[in-house]
C-alpha positions in Angstrom: 0.0 0.0 0.0 2.9 2.4 0.7 4.3 1.8 -2.8 0.9 2.8 -4.3 0.7 5.9 -2.1 4.3 6.9 -3.1 3.4 6.4 -6.8 0.3 8.4 -6.5 2.1 11.1 -4.5 4.7 11.5 -7.2 2.0 11.5 -9.9 0.0 14.1 -8.0 3.1 16.3 -7.6 3.7 16.2 -11.3 0.1 16.9 -12.1 0.1 19.8 -9.7 3.3 21.2 -11.1 2.0 21.0 -14.7 -1.3 22.6 -13.7 0.5 25.5 -12.0 2.8 26.0 -15.0 -0.2 25.9 -17.5 -2.3 28.2 -15.4 0.6 30.7 -15.2 1.2 30.5 -18.9 -2.6 31.0 -19.6 -2.9 34.0 -17.3 0.3 35.5 -18.6 -0.4 35.0 -22.3 -4.0 36.2 -21.9 -2.8 39.4 -20.2 -0.1 39.9 -22.8 -2.8 39.6 -25.5 -4.9 42.2 -23.9 -2.0 44.6 -23.5 -0.9 44.1 -27.1 -4.4 44.6 -28.5 -5.2 47.6 -26.3 -2.0 49.6 -26.7 -0.5 48.4 -30.0 -3.6 47.1 -31.9 -1.9 43.8 -32.5 -1.5 40.4 -30.9 0.1 37.1 -31.1 -1.7 35.3 -34.0 -1.7 31.8 -32.5 -2.3 32.8 -28.9 -6.1 32.5 -28.8 -6.1 29.0 -30.3 -3.3 27.9 -28.0 -5.1 29.3 -25.0 -8.3 27.5 -25.9 -6.5 24.2 -26.0 -4.5 25.0 -22.9 -7.8 25.4 -21.0 -8.6 21.8 -22.0 -5.3 20.6 -20.5 -5.9 22.6 -17.3 -9.4 21.0 -17.0 -8.1 17.5 -17.4 -5.2 18.0 -14.9 -7.7 19.6 -12.5 -10.0 16.7 -12.8 -7.2 14.2 -12.2 -6.2 16.1 -9.1 -9.8 16.1 -7.9 -10.0 12.3 -8.4 -6.7 11.9 -6.5 -7.9 13.9 -3.5 -11.5 12.5 -3.7 -12.8 15.9 -4.3 -14.7 15.1 -7.5 -18.4 15.3 -7.7 -20.1 12.9 -5.3 -23.4 12.2 -3.6 -23.0 10.1 -0.5 -26.1 10.9 1.6 -27.3 7.3 1.3 -24.0 5.5 1.8 -23.2 7.5 5.0 -26.1 5.6 6.7 -24.9 2.2 5.6 -22.9 -0.2 7.8 -19.1 0.1 7.4 -18.7 -3.2 5.5 -21.4 -2.2 3.0 -19.9 1.2 2.6 -16.5 -0.4 1.8 -18.2 -2.7 -0.8 -20.1 0.2 -2.4 -16.9 2.4 -2.5 -14.9 -0.3 -4.1 -17.6 -0.9 -6.7 -18.1 2.8 -7.5 -14.4 3.5 -7.8 -13.8 0.5 -10.0 -16.8 1.4 -12.1 -15.5 5.0 -12.5 -12.1 3.5 -13.5 -13.7 1.3 -16.1 -15.7 4.2 -17.5 -12.4 6.2 -17.7 -10.8 3.3 -19.6 -13.6 3.4 -22.2 -13.2 7.2 -22.5 -9.4 6.8 -22.8 -10.0 4.3 -25.6 -12.3 6.7 -27.4 -9.8 9.5 -26.9 -7.1 7.3 -28.4 -9.3 6.6 -31.4 -10.0 10.3 -31.8 -6.3 11.2 -31.7 -5.4 8.4 -34.1 -8.0 9.7 -36.5 -6.7 13.2 -36.2 -3.2 12.0 -36.9 -4.4 10.0 -39.9 -6.8 12.5 -41.5 -5.9 16.0 -40.3 -2.7 17.2 -41.8 -3.4 20.9 -41.3 -1.4 22.6 -38.5 -3.3 24.2 -35.7 -0.8 27.1 -35.7 2.9 27.8 -36.3 5.4 28.9 -33.7 8.8 30.0 -34.8 8.4 28.2 -38.1 7.4 24.9 -36.4 3.9 23.6 -37.1 1.8 22.6 -34.1 -0.5 19.8 -35.2 -4.0 19.6 -33.6 -3.3 16.1 -32.2 -0.4 17.5 -30.1 -2.9 19.5 -28.1 -5.7 16.9 -28.3 -3.5 14.2 -26.8 -4.7 15.4 -23.3 -8.0 13.6 -23.9 -6.7 10.1 -23.6 -3.9 11.1 -21.2 -6.4 12.9 -19.0 -8.8 10.0 -18.8 -6.0 7.6 -18.1 -4.8 9.8 -15.2 -8.3 10.1 -13.8 -9.0 6.4 -14.2 -5.7 5.6 -12.4 -6.6 7.7 -9.5 -10.0 6.0 -9.3 -8.2 2.7 -9.3 -6.0 3.8 -6.5 -9.1 4.9 -4.5 -10.7 1.5 -5.1 -7.6 -0.3 -3.8 -7.4 2.0 -0.8 -11.1 1.5 0.0 -10.7 -2.3 -0.3 -7.6 -2.4 1.9 -8.4 0.3 4.5 -12.1 0.6 4.5 -14.6 3.4 4.1 -12.8 6.0 6.2 -10.0 6.4 3.7 -12.0 7.2 0.5 -15.1 9.2 -0.4 -17.9 7.7 -2.5 -18.1 8.8 -6.1 
């Protein structure tokens, strides 16, 4: 169990770091765009498209951290009144179910990105002469669902081993 906690702790640290960096870049670039447009009637051509996609990344990393900390959307009014053993069973079932749903969403995301690679040869934008393809930015869809599903799997294992006190119900 300690190994899983260590893995999840490192993963959470990385997710948190990426989230902070992306939020900082988003706020900084949006502010720069406003300043450029207001005072010089110009802007960075690719910034708006980049920021829209960066919001998608921020959303997925935020959702992964919410799943890690059991702060995702949950309704547990009924399960709070259940006996401890039944709570444990329900928690394990719900977390495993959420992980399975995330797996299917991950698979759909992988298919989507594969189709983008196969059929969409147009760059999203160009930075310093380098084309940024749409699938670079859309790769967060399968990555995000994989991270969220992994955290749900960790919550299921934790609930099975330690009982209902350690994990919230989905």
